[in-house]
C-alpha positions as CSV (number, residue, x, y, z in Angstrom):
1,M,75.5,13.2,-24.1
2,I,76.0,9.6,-25.0
3,I,74.4,8.3,-28.3
4,M,74.0,4.6,-28.7
5,F,73.2,3.0,-32.0
6,M,71.3,-0.3,-32.0
7,P,69.9,-2.4,-34.8
8,I,66.4,-1.3,-35.6
9,R,64.8,-4.5,-34.3
10,D,66.6,-4.1,-30.9
11,R,65.4,-0.5,-30.7
12,L,61.9,-1.5,-31.6
13,Q,61.9,-4.2,-28.9
14,A,63.3,-1.8,-26.3
15,D,60.6,0.7,-27.2
16,L,57.9,-1.9,-27.0
17,I,59.0,-3.0,-23.6
18,A,58.9,0.6,-22.4
19,F,55.5,1.2,-24.0
20,T,54.2,-2.1,-22.5
21,I,55.1,-0.9,-19.1
22,L,53.3,2.4,-19.8
23,A,50.2,0.5,-21.1
24,L,50.1,-1.7,-18.0
25,T,50.3,1.4,-15.8
26,I,47.5,3.0,-17.7
27,L,45.3,-0.1,-17.6
28,A,45.9,-0.3,-13.8
29,L,44.6,3.2,-13.1
30,P,41.5,3.4,-11.1
31,A,38.3,3.8,-13.1
32,A,37.4,7.4,-13.9
33,A,34.5,8.6,-16.0
34,G,35.8,7.3,-19.3
35,A,38.2,4.7,-18.0
36,D,35.6,2.0,-18.1
37,I,35.1,2.4,-21.8
38,V,38.9,2.4,-22.4
39,A,39.3,-0.8,-20.3
40,E,36.5,-2.5,-22.1
41,T,37.8,-1.5,-25.5
42,F,41.3,-2.8,-24.8
43,E,40.2,-6.1,-23.2
44,P,41.8,-8.4,-25.8
45,Y,45.0,-6.3,-25.6
46,A,45.0,-6.5,-21.8
47,D,44.5,-10.3,-21.9
48,L,47.6,-10.5,-24.2
49,L,49.6,-8.4,-21.8
50,A,48.4,-10.3,-18.8
51,E,49.6,-13.6,-20.3
52,F,52.9,-12.6,-21.8
53,V,54.3,-9.8,-19.7
54,S,56.5,-10.7,-16.8
55,E,58.1,-8.6,-14.1
56,H,61.5,-9.2,-12.6
57,D,62.7,-7.4,-9.4
58,L,66.1,-5.8,-9.4
59,P,68.2,-4.7,-6.5
60,E,67.4,-1.4,-4.8
61,D,63.6,-1.6,-5.6
62,G,64.2,-1.8,-9.4
63,L,61.8,-3.5,-11.7
64,V,62.1,-4.8,-15.3
65,T,59.1,-5.7,-17.3
66,S,59.3,-7.7,-20.5
67,F,56.9,-9.0,-23.1
68,N,57.6,-12.6,-24.3
69,Y,57.2,-12.1,-28.1
70,R,58.3,-15.6,-28.9
71,A,55.7,-17.2,-26.6
72,A,53.0,-14.8,-27.8
73,L,53.7,-15.6,-31.5
74,E,53.5,-19.3,-30.8
75,H,50.3,-19.2,-28.7
76,A,47.2,-20.2,-30.5
77,E,45.0,-17.4,-29.2
78,T,47.3,-14.5,-30.1
79,S,46.1,-14.1,-33.6
80,D,42.5,-14.1,-32.5
81,R,43.2,-11.5,-29.7
82,L,45.0,-9.2,-32.2
83,T,42.1,-9.5,-34.6
84,K,39.5,-8.8,-31.9
85,Q,41.5,-5.8,-30.7
86,R,41.7,-4.4,-34.3
87,Q,38.0,-4.8,-34.7
88,R,37.2,-3.0,-31.4
89,L,39.5,-0.2,-32.4
90,A,37.9,0.0,-35.9
91,E,34.4,0.2,-34.3
92,F,35.4,2.6,-31.5
93,D,33.9,6.2,-31.6
94,P,36.5,8.6,-30.3
95,D,33.7,11.0,-29.4
96,M,33.0,8.7,-26.5
97,L,36.2,9.9,-24.8
98,T,34.8,12.7,-22.8
99,D,37.7,13.6,-20.6
100,R,41.4,14.2,-21.1
101,D,42.6,11.3,-19.0
102,S,40.5,8.7,-20.8
103,A,41.5,10.1,-24.2
104,N,45.2,9.9,-23.2
105,A,44.8,6.4,-21.9
106,F,42.9,5.4,-25.1
107,W,45.5,6.8,-27.6
108,L,48.5,5.6,-25.6
109,N,47.0,2.1,-25.5
110,A,46.1,2.2,-29.2
111,Y,49.6,3.2,-30.1
112,N,51.1,0.5,-27.8
113,F,48.8,-2.1,-29.2
114,F,49.7,-1.4,-32.8
115,M,53.4,-1.5,-31.9
116,I,53.0,-5.0,-30.5
117,A,50.7,-6.1,-33.3
118,H,53.3,-5.0,-35.8
119,I,55.9,-7.6,-34.6
120,P,54.3,-10.7,-36.3
121,H,54.6,-9.0,-39.7
């Protein structure tokens, strides 16, 4: 087993990249019973990802996905999107999540959003 130690900020950024990939995967899933409500709830977050996530192909069908934090922090709409997403989450009723897949998608996206939203602080 190899254990690597990285500065906390580097680990956080690596984790956020991985979570961003996961969030993009979840947001791209076909609509199921509760998936529409999840997609609607996370619209400001999805807009943020759509604008600041980029994909880079690697040899042998590899793919790297990254979030451009610097550009996001400098963009005029980022603060508004973060505020809108926080408001939607504060108003969201978890009882509307009627199936396991939509509940998993909701909570994973909520976690990922708060990880990204934490960076400006």
